[in-house]
C-alpha positions in Angstrom: 44.5 248.3 -44.1 46.0 245.9 -41.7 44.8 242.4 -41.1 45.0 240.9 -37.6 44.5 237.1 -37.2 44.4 235.5 -33.8 44.4 231.8 -33.5 43.2 230.2 -30.2 46.0 229.2 -27.8 46.0 225.4 -27.1 46.6 224.3 -23.5 50.1 222.9 -23.2 49.0 219.9 -21.2 48.6 217.3 -23.9 49.2 216.6 -27.6 47.2 218.2 -30.4 44.6 216.2 -32.2 42.6 216.6 -35.4 40.0 218.6 -33.6 42.6 221.3 -33.0 43.7 221.2 -36.6 40.1 221.7 -37.9 39.4 224.6 -35.5 42.6 226.5 -36.1 43.3 225.8 -39.9 41.1 228.8 -41.1 43.6 231.2 -39.5 46.5 230.0 -41.7 44.3 229.9 -44.8 43.2 233.5 -44.2 46.8 234.7 -43.4 48.1 233.2 -46.6 45.3 234.6 -48.7 45.7 238.1 -47.4 49.5 238.0 -47.9 48.9 237.0 -51.5 46.6 240.0 -51.8 49.5 242.2 -50.7 47.9 243.2 -47.4 49.9 243.7 -44.2 49.1 240.7 -42.0 49.9 239.9 -38.3 49.0 236.3 -37.5 49.7 235.3 -33.9 49.0 232.6 -31.4 50.8 230.6 -28.7 50.8 227.9 -26.1 48.7 228.4 -23.0 51.2 227.5 -20.3 49.4 228.9 -17.3 46.4 227.7 -15.2 45.1 224.5 -13.8 45.2 221.9 -16.7 49.0 222.0 -16.8 49.2 221.8 -13.0 47.0 218.7 -13.0 49.2 217.1 -15.6 52.4 218.0 -13.7 50.9 216.5 -10.5 50.0 213.3 -12.3 53.5 212.8 -13.7 55.4 214.1 -10.7 57.0 216.9 -12.7 57.3 220.6 -12.5 54.8 222.8 -14.3 57.5 224.2 -16.5 58.6 220.7 -17.6 55.1 220.0 -18.9 54.8 223.4 -20.6 58.1 223.1 -22.3 57.4 219.6 -23.6 54.1 220.5 -25.2 55.0 224.0 -26.4 57.9 222.5 -28.4 55.6 219.8 -29.7 53.0 222.3 -30.7 55.6 224.4 -32.5 56.7 221.5 -34.5 53.2 220.3 -35.4 52.2 223.8 -36.6 55.3 224.1 -38.6 54.9 220.7 -40.2 51.3 221.5 -41.1 52.5 224.7 -42.7 50.9 227.2 -40.2 52.5 230.5 -41.1 52.3 232.4 -37.8 54.2 235.7 -37.7 54.7 235.0 -34.1 54.0 232.0 -31.9 54.4 232.7 -28.2 53.7 231.2 -24.9 51.9 232.6 -21.8 54.7 232.1 -19.4 57.1 234.6 -21.0 58.1 237.5 -18.8 56.8 240.0 -21.4 53.3 238.4 -21.4 53.2 238.5 -17.6 54.3 242.1 -17.6 51.7 243.2 -20.1 48.9 241.2 -18.4 49.7 243.0 -15.2 49.5 246.3 -17.0 46.1 245.4 -18.4 45.0 244.4 -14.9 46.1 247.7 -13.4 44.3 249.6 -16.3 41.1 247.8 -15.5 41.4 248.8 -11.9 42.1 252.4 -12.9 39.1 252.4 -15.1 36.8 251.0 -12.4 36.2 247.7 -14.1 37.7 245.6 -11.3 36.6 245.6 -7.7 37.3 243.4 -4.6 34.7 241.0 -3.2 34.8 238.4 -0.5 32.9 235.2 -1.3 32.9 231.5 -0.4 35.0 229.3 -2.7 35.5 225.6 -2.8 38.2 224.4 -0.4 39.5 220.8 -0.1 40.2 219.8 3.5 42.0 216.7 2.4 44.4 218.6 0.1 44.4 221.7 2.4 44.0 224.1 -0.5 41.5 226.3 -2.4 40.5 224.4 -5.5 41.0 226.1 -8.9 38.0 225.7 -11.2 39.4 222.7 -13.1 40.2 221.0 -9.9 36.5 220.7 -9.2 34.2 218.4 -11.1 30.5 217.6 -10.7 27.2 218.0 -12.6 26.1 221.0 -14.5 23.2 222.9 -12.7 21.7 223.7 -16.2 21.7 220.4 -18.1 22.8 217.9 -15.4 25.7 216.5 -17.5 29.2 216.1 -16.0 31.1 219.4 -16.0 34.3 221.1 -14.9 34.2 224.0 -12.5 34.7 226.6 -15.2 32.5 225.4 -18.0 30.0 222.7 -19.1 31.1 221.3 -22.5 27.7 219.8 -22.9 25.6 223.0 -22.9 28.3 225.7 -23.0 27.4 227.3 -19.7 30.2 229.3 -18.1 30.4 228.2 -14.4 31.8 228.9 -11.0 32.8 225.7 -9.1 30.3 226.6 -6.3 27.4 226.2 -8.8 28.2 222.5 -9.6 26.0 219.8 -8.1 27.6 216.7 -6.4 31.0 218.3 -6.8 34.2 216.7 -5.8 38.0 217.4 -5.7 39.6 216.1 -8.9 42.8 215.3 -6.9 41.4 213.3 -4.0 37.7 212.8 -5.0 36.5 214.2 -1.7 33.7 216.7 -1.6 35.0 220.2 -0.9 33.7 222.7 1.6 33.1 226.4 1.1 35.5 228.8 2.7 35.8 232.6 2.5 38.4 234.2 0.3 38.8 237.7 -1.4 39.2 238.2 -5.1 39.0 240.8 -7.8 35.9 240.7 -10.0 35.4 242.0 -13.5 32.3 244.2 -13.6 30.8 242.6 -16.7 27.3 243.7 -15.7 28.3 247.3 -16.2 29.2 246.6 -19.8 25.9 244.8 -20.6 24.6 247.5 -22.9 27.9 248.1 -24.7 28.5 244.4 -25.3 24.9 244.0 -26.5 25.3 246.9 -29.0 28.6 245.5 -30.2 27.2 242.0 -30.6 24.1 243.3 -32.5 26.4 245.2 -35.0 28.5 242.1 -35.6 25.9 239.5 -36.6 26.9 239.5 -40.3 30.5 238.7 -39.4 30.0 236.0 -36.7 29.3 232.3 -37.0 25.7 231.3 -36.2 26.9 229.4 -33.1 28.7 232.5 -31.8 25.5 234.7 -32.3 23.3 232.1 -30.6 25.5 231.5 -27.6 26.3 235.2 -27.1 22.7 236.3 -27.3 21.8 233.6 -24.7 24.3 235.1 -22.2 23.2 238.6 -22.9 19.5 237.7 -22.5 20.3 236.1 -19.1 22.3 239.2 -18.2 26.1 239.4 -17.9 27.3 238.4 -14.5 30.4 239.8 -12.8 33.1 237.2 -12.6 36.2 236.7 -10.5 39.5 237.4 -12.3 41.9 236.2 -9.7 42.2 232.7 -8.3 44.0 230.8 -5.5 46.4 228.9 -7.8 50.1 228.5 -8.0 50.7 228.7 -11.8 50.0 232.0 -13.6 50.5 235.7 -13.6 51.0 237.3 -10.3 48.3 239.8 -9.2 50.1 243.3 -9.1 48.2 244.4 -5.9 49.5 244.3 -2.3 48.0 241.5 -0.3 47.4 239.2 -3.2 50.8 237.5 -3.1 49.3 234.0 -2.9 46.8 234.5 -5.8 47.1 234.7 -9.6 45.2 236.4 -12.4 42.6 233.9 -13.7 43.6 232.3 -17.0 40.3 233.1 -18.7 41.2 236.8 -18.9 45.0 236.3 -19.0 45.0 233.9 -21.9 42.8 235.9 -24.3 45.1 238.9 -23.5 47.8 236.9 -25.3 46.5 238.2 -28.6 47.7 241.7 -27.6 50.8 240.6 -25.6 52.0 238.4 -28.5 51.6 241.4 -30.9 53.8 243.4 -28.5 56.3 240.6 -28.3 56.4 240.4 -32.1 57.0 244.1 -32.3 59.9 243.8 -29.8 61.6 241.1 -31.8 61.1 242.6 -35.3 61.3 246.3 -34.6 57.8 246.8 -35.9 54.9 248.9 -34.6 52.3 246.7 -33.1 49.8 249.5 -32.7 49.3 249.5 -36.5 47.3 246.2 -36.0 45.3 247.5 -33.0 43.6 250.5 -34.4 40.0 250.9 -35.8 41.2 250.5 -39.4 42.5 247.0 -38.8 40.2 244.1 -39.8 40.5 241.3 -37.2 39.7 237.6 -37.4 39.6 235.3 -34.3 39.8 231.6 -34.9 38.7 229.1 -32.3 36.4 226.2 -31.4 32.8 226.7 -30.2 33.9 226.0 -26.6 35.8 229.3 -26.7 33.0 231.5 -28.0 32.1 233.5 -24.9 35.7 234.3 -24.2 36.0 235.9 -27.7 32.6 237.6 -28.0 32.1 238.8 -24.4 35.2 238.5 -22.2 37.8 239.8 -24.7 35.7 242.7 -26.0 34.9 243.6 -22.4 38.7 243.7 -21.5 39.5 245.8 -24.6 36.7 248.2 -23.7 38.1 248.3 -20.2 41.5 249.4 -21.4 40.1 251.8 -23.9 41.2 249.8 -27.0 38.4 250.0 -29.6 39.8 247.3 -32.0 37.2 244.8 -31.0 37.0 241.4 -32.8 35.4 241.9 -36.3 35.1 238.3 -37.6 34.4 235.4 -35.2 35.4 232.2 -36.9 34.1 229.7 -34.4 34.0 226.0 -35.5 31.7 223.3 -34.4 33.2 220.1 -33.2 34.9 217.2 -35.0 33.8 213.7 -34.3 35.9 210.6 -35.1 34.3 207.6 -36.8 30.9 209.0 -35.7 32.0 209.2 -32.0 33.0 212.1 -29.8 36.8 212.6 -29.6 37.9 211.5 -26.1 41.5 212.1 -25.2 41.2 210.2 -21.9 40.0 207.1 -23.8 42.5 207.7 -26.6 39.7 208.0 -29.1 41.6 210.6 -31.1 43.9 211.0 -34.1 47.0 212.7 -32.7 48.8 215.2 -34.9 52.4 214.2 -34.0 51.6 210.6 -35.0 49.5 211.3 -38.2 52.3 213.5 -39.5 54.7 210.6 -39.6 52.5 208.7 -42.1 50.6 211.2 -44.2 51.0 214.3 -46.4 50.0 217.3 -44.3 48.2 218.8 -47.3 46.0 215.7 -47.4 44.7 216.6 -43.9 44.6 220.3 -44.7 42.4 219.4 -47.7 40.1 217.2 -45.7 39.4 219.9 -43.1 39.2 222.7 -45.7 36.4 221.1 -47.7 34.8 219.5 -44.6 35.4 222.4 -42.2 32.8 222.3 -39.4 31.4 225.8 -39.8 27.7 225.1 -39.3 27.6 221.5 -37.9 29.9 219.0 -36.5 32.2 217.3 -39.1 33.1 213.7 -38.9 36.6 212.3 -39.7 36.6 208.8 -40.9 39.7 207.0 -42.2 37.7 205.6 -45.1 36.6 209.0 -46.2 40.0 210.4 -45.7 41.7 207.8 -47.9 38.9 208.1 -50.5 39.3 211.9 -50.7 43.1 211.7 -51.0 43.0 209.0 -53.7 40.1 210.3 -55.7 40.2 214.0 -55.3 43.8 214.9 -54.7 45.6 212.1 -56.6 42.9 211.3 -59.1 41.5 214.8 -59.6 44.2 217.4 -59.0 47.3 215.3 -59.6 45.9 213.5 -62.6 44.8 216.7 -64.3 48.2 218.3 -64.2 50.1 215.0 -65.0 48.1 214.1 -68.1 48.3 217.6 -69.4 52.0 217.8 -69.0 52.6 214.3 -70.3 50.6 214.9 -73.5 52.2 218.3 -74.1 55.8 217.1 -73.6 55.2 214.2 -76.0 53.9 216.4 -78.8 55.5 219.8 -78.2 58.6 219.5 -76.0 59.7 220.6 -72.5 59.0 224.3 -72.7 55.9 226.4 -73.4 55.0 230.0 -73.7 51.3 230.5 -73.0 50.7 233.1 -75.6 47.1 232.2 -76.3 44.5 230.6 -74.0 40.9 229.7 -74.7 38.8 232.7 -73.6 36.4 230.3 -71.8 39.3 229.0 -69.7 40.5 232.5 -68.8 36.9 233.4 -67.8 36.7 230.4 -65.5 40.1 231.2 -63.9 39.1 234.9 -63.4 35.8 233.8 -61.8 37.3 231.3 -59.4 39.9 233.9 -58.2 37.1 236.5 -57.6 34.6 234.1 -56.0 37.1 232.3 -53.8 38.4 235.7 -52.5 34.9 236.8 -51.6 34.3 233.6 -49.6 37.6 233.8 -47.8 37.2 237.4 -46.7 33.9 236.4 -45.1 35.8 233.6 -43.3 33.9 230.9 -45.3 36.9 228.6 -45.8 34.8 225.5 -46.6 33.0 227.3 -49.5 36.2 228.8 -50.7 38.1 225.5 -50.8 35.2 223.8 -52.6 35.1 226.7 -55.1 38.8 226.2 -55.9 38.4 222.5 -56.4 35.5 223.1 -58.8 38.1 224.5 -61.3 40.0 221.2 -60.9 36.9 219.2 -61.8 36.0 221.7 -64.5 39.5 221.4 -66.0 39.3 217.6 -66.1 35.9 217.9 -67.9 37.3 220.5 -70.3 40.3 218.1 -71.2 37.9 215.2 -71.7 35.3 217.1 -73.8 37.9 218.8 -76.1 39.6 215.4 -76.8 43.0 216.7 -77.7 44.2 213.2 -78.5 41.7 213.2 -81.4 42.1 216.8 -82.4 45.9 216.6 -82.8 45.5 214.1 -85.6 43.8 216.8 -87.8 44.7 220.2 -86.3 47.9 220.4 -84.2 47.4 224.1 -83.6 44.0 223.6 -82.0 45.3 220.7 -79.9 48.1 222.9 -78.7 45.6 225.6 -77.7 43.6 223.0 -75.7 46.7 221.7 -73.9 48.2 225.2 -73.2 44.8 226.2 -71.8 45.0 223.3 -69.4 48.5 224.3 -68.6 47.2 227.8 -67.8 44.7 226.3 -65.3 47.6 224.2 -63.8 49.9 227.2 -63.2 47.1 229.2 -61.7 46.4 226.4 -59.3 49.8 227.2 -57.7 48.2 230.4 -56.5 44.6 229.2 -55.9 45.8 226.3 -53.8 48.4 228.3 -51.8 46.1 229.2 -48.9 44.8 225.7 -48.5 47.6 223.3 -49.7 50.8 225.3 -49.3 53.2 222.4 -49.9 51.4 221.3 -53.0 51.2 224.8 -54.3 54.9 225.2 -53.9 55.6 222.0 -55.7 53.4 223.1 -58.7 55.2 226.4 -58.8 58.6 224.9 -58.7 57.9 222.1 -61.2 56.7 224.6 -63.8 59.8 226.6 -63.2 57.9 229.8 -62.6 59.7 232.8 -61.5 56.9 235.4 -61.2 55.8 236.5 -57.8 52.7 234.8 -56.5 49.8 237.2 -56.1 46.1 236.6 -55.7 45.3 237.1 -59.4 45.6 235.1 -62.6 48.9 234.8 -64.4 49.3 237.1 -67.4 49.7 235.7 -70.9 53.1 235.1 -72.5 54.3 233.4 -69.2 57.1 231.0 -69.9 57.0 227.7 -68.2 59.2 224.5 -68.0 57.6 221.1 -67.8 60.6 218.8 -67.8 60.8 218.3 -64.1 57.3 217.1 -63.4 56.8 214.4 -60.8 53.5 213.1 -59.3 52.1 215.5 -56.7 50.6 212.6 -54.7 51.0 208.9 -54.2 48.1 206.6 -53.4 47.3 205.6 -49.9 46.7 201.8 -49.7 43.2 200.8 -48.7 44.6 198.6 -45.9 45.6 201.7 -44.1 42.0 202.3 -43.2 41.7 199.2 -40.9 45.3 199.7 -39.6 44.4 203.2 -38.4 41.0 202.2 -37.0 42.7 199.5 -35.0 44.8 202.1 -33.2 41.7 204.0 -31.8 40.9 203.5 -28.2 44.1 201.5 -27.5 
């Protein structure tokens, strides 16, 4: 069985912030877990380098679109690498291979009668002398009245056409646009209403509640045919005569990146990408709630349109992350930027925070006070302290090496249980519950150490004290596996410091494992309390 994991493609028009980390982290956790299980995994993503947002940024800075795309693509790659994201392939949507495959998809959709031409009136700016792409138009949502872009309302989730906006204006010159006739290709979504409805009804147990709710809303209203070409300059050329000045719309071109990245990966590795695009493959799609309809309606429709039946199985769609109880605002600099936070803090500390606080059912708040508290009390004081005091006591009494020939049966049962239950949660995409289950064994281990009181027992029965300590060492070495999906850097340090040489697999270590404990160093250092106000002072500046 193959496992395909697709992480959403961030727009290459600005730096990543903690909201991106929270939304995308489950993809890496799942990929690492399934590799430990011995499954064949293909985990892909990339930078979205086409479309209007990058063009807007380029115009603002007086640069070429490629300059902006290059800048942020490289920055994204470094951020993901520094946070330990283990993509098998991280691409970008402006590669020639991506463009080629998207054009192939487009032609297949025409061949299969899912695309048709239609002349409509679109927004045109007289001042700028151009048709306005969706994100070049802003106004008020016709559904909820809140400020919205021409493609989507973030407030209520409605997918829009710029014509629908009330009080609309050109984002470039702030003048109201007129309507002007133009011809585009449309995707016949309405023809797939019953098929998508059946697919969605069969997927309820594998989708987040927000994905089910929003998808059912669109289906109840009735799927509307939508334009798949646009009068824009940055994107994939339409492979049809007479469309030389138009591009394929980013909302079908970008989601196609999951497939095109798989093909690119195969090109570069000599692998067979089709092994991850058949009915036997289990697929996970990781994204924020604003991307739900593109993954539950648009992408399945495109796959059906090209006769590929490997539709998304698991939809892992996060809610939003707030910052100090306020909505993240990149324009107001009310954000924690990933390139900056990586300069000061352990990436595993942030991975831990968003693993145990993952916004699966409701928005999650990031506060600097809570972050520092969790690091100091749960990572340093809980995890680090458990391993350190076990090792320190053992070295003092029994030396620098140990062979774990006998372990308390209660401890072995606890370790077996946490492996089994964590795996069940992970395979359901429940990363928050899985992470919390792993850290229950850390708390349990600390309680076990305290309740067994080896410092007292050793005075009367050294053999019993040794059993207690070696049982705690057994928990410690198994944490190198249990933590690997969530805290990969910490997992690696635990593995190396115990001088283990067995292959890490998602199962408990066997008995008689030999470990060294002479090279132990603290896994974490305390974050000073004053960092809380230092970081808060940076917000909104």
